[in-house]
C-alpha positions, -999 to +999 in steps of 0.1 A: +320-268+274+297-293+257+270-317+267+248-338+243+270-324+215+259-288+222+277-259+237+265-251+272+292-226+282+320-207+266+347-182+275+348-145+265+374-153+239+352-180+224+322-157+223+344-131+205+350-157+178+313-163+174+307-192+196+274-192+214+255-215+238+233-239+220+256-243+189+264-278+179+300-288+185+309-290+149+295-255+142+313-240+172+346-256+160+340-242+125+336-207+139+367-211+161+391-238+148+414-234+178+385-240+202+393-262+232+363-285+238+357-300+273+330-323+285+308-309+312+313-320+348+283-307+368+295-320+401+328-301+397+309-270+386+288-271+418+318-275+440+337-246+423+306-223+425+300-229+462+327-203+473+310-178+450+276-184+466+291-180+500+306-146+490+273-135+476+256-145+509+280-122+527+264-093+508+228-104+507+214-135+523+190-157+503+209-165+471+189-182+443+211-206+424+198-211+388+226-234+379+264-235+387+277-202+374+244-182+376+228-169+407+204-141+417+198-120+448+173-094+458+190-060+461+163-040+478+179-045+513+215-042+502+209-010+483+199+007+515+232-004+531+255+002+502+239+035+491+223+024+458+225-003+431+259+009+419+273+004+455+258-031+456+275-040+423+309-027+436+304-047+468+296-079+449+326-074+426+349-070+455+335-100+473+336-123+444+363-109+420+393-121+441+381-156+447+407-183+436+377-205+426+370-182+396+403-192+381+402-163+357+366-168+346+345-139+335+325-121+363+293-105+350+269-086+372+238-067+363+206-053+379+170-053+365+134-061+375+130-098+374+155-127+373+153-131+335+159-094+327+186-093+354+204-122+337+204-104+304+216-072+321+244-091+337+256-104+304+259-068+293+271-053+325+242-030+328+219-015+355+184-013+341+163+014+357+132+003+376+102-004+354+123-003+323+129-040+318+104-044+290+121-016+269+155-032+276+144-066+265+123-056+235+152-055+210+168-088+220+163-119+197+138-145+208+166-170+210+175-152+243+146-172+259+165-204+253+201-201+241+204-239+240+185-238+207+166-270+217+132-253+224+104-260+199+089-227+210+118-207+197+116-224+163+079-218+161+082-181+170+108-177+143+086-193+117+058-170+127+080-140+121+084-131+158+121-125+158+125-103+189+113-104+225+094-072+219+074-086+190+065-117+211+056-096+241+031-075+221+009-106+216-022-107+239-015-129+269-047-148+265-039-157+229-004-168+238-017-191+265-042-207+241-017-211+213+015-220+232+003-234+265+018-227+300+054-229+288+047-202+262+028-181+286+057-180+310+081-172+282+057-144+272+059-129+307+097-131+306+099-115+271+077-086+283+097-080+315+069-092+337+089-119+354+078-107+389+085-140+407+105-131+438+139-145+443+137-179+460+170-179+479+185-209+494+188-211+532+225-207+542+238-240+555+239-243+592+273-246+608+277-273+633+307-269+657+314-285+690+346-279+710+361-297+739+388-280+760+407-302+784+422-280+811+444-290+826+458-313+799+453-351+802+476-379+793+453-409+790+434-417+758+405-433+776+401-401+796+399-381+764+374-406+749+351-404+780+352-366+781+345-364+743+314-386+745+291-358+756+301-334+728+299-362+703+263-370+713+255-333+711+270-331+676+252-362+663+219-350+678+223-315+662+229-331+628+199-355+632+177-325+642+184-310+607+179-343+588+217-348+584+242-375+594+280-378+597+298-402+574+333-389+578+351-377+610+384-357+612+400-355+646+426-329+655+446-331+687+469-304+700+495-310+727+509-285+752+542-286+732+524-273+701+523-307+684+493-314+662+479-348+652+452-353+626+433-385+619+403-390+596+378-419+596+352-426+570+322-449+578+305-471+552+272-462+568+264-434+593+286-425+623+270-426+657+283-412+690+294-447+700+316-448+668 
């Protein structure tokens, strides 16, 4: 997958052939001549990833989405329920692994202190012991901080001879801030396994459901419309209370004979209860 002529994602088979995120398209194709190159579609990625996020939320509420395809959760609560970090990994694998949305894509899960170290652990399928993230990260190349290859910081660190995260992490924090600024200071914390920012999980979307049961059954459309007005007003008010609006309505009607009729209306603006 490429954007701006650089690889932003690749399959396990492509990685085995030497393709990496951040490579220019021509370099990636030279490493793997049979490479299939696709343009990135971020909207489609987000739609595809949504079922995965929902599955993660069934294990641990408060999922932080870094980008479509990469998410983080806090495991302190789930470990108590599933009997440890290994149990959480197995539960996550069961919840996500069978989703049709994955379409055969690689599923990588890992555990470590901090989101950055956890991402690197996931790429290697590891559980890093508590307080051991700095040792785990130390031997990784500085390019790990930005695999896209577009960061001026990475190029500067290489020219200074700081080729590993451990070498960068050994620099005094005050000197790093003075030399590289806030961006460099944050990268320095990540390199040293000091990414202690808590997971900022999304709030699970609220489900809005209203139901109208007509017992006994009715035969006149105007009777149905009059009866439905109350629940329609309730539905619109609930949406508005959360800063939302309805732009498309699907109506399902079931008869006593088991027949089902479905109609869908889309509004150019915002649907009201009168509509």
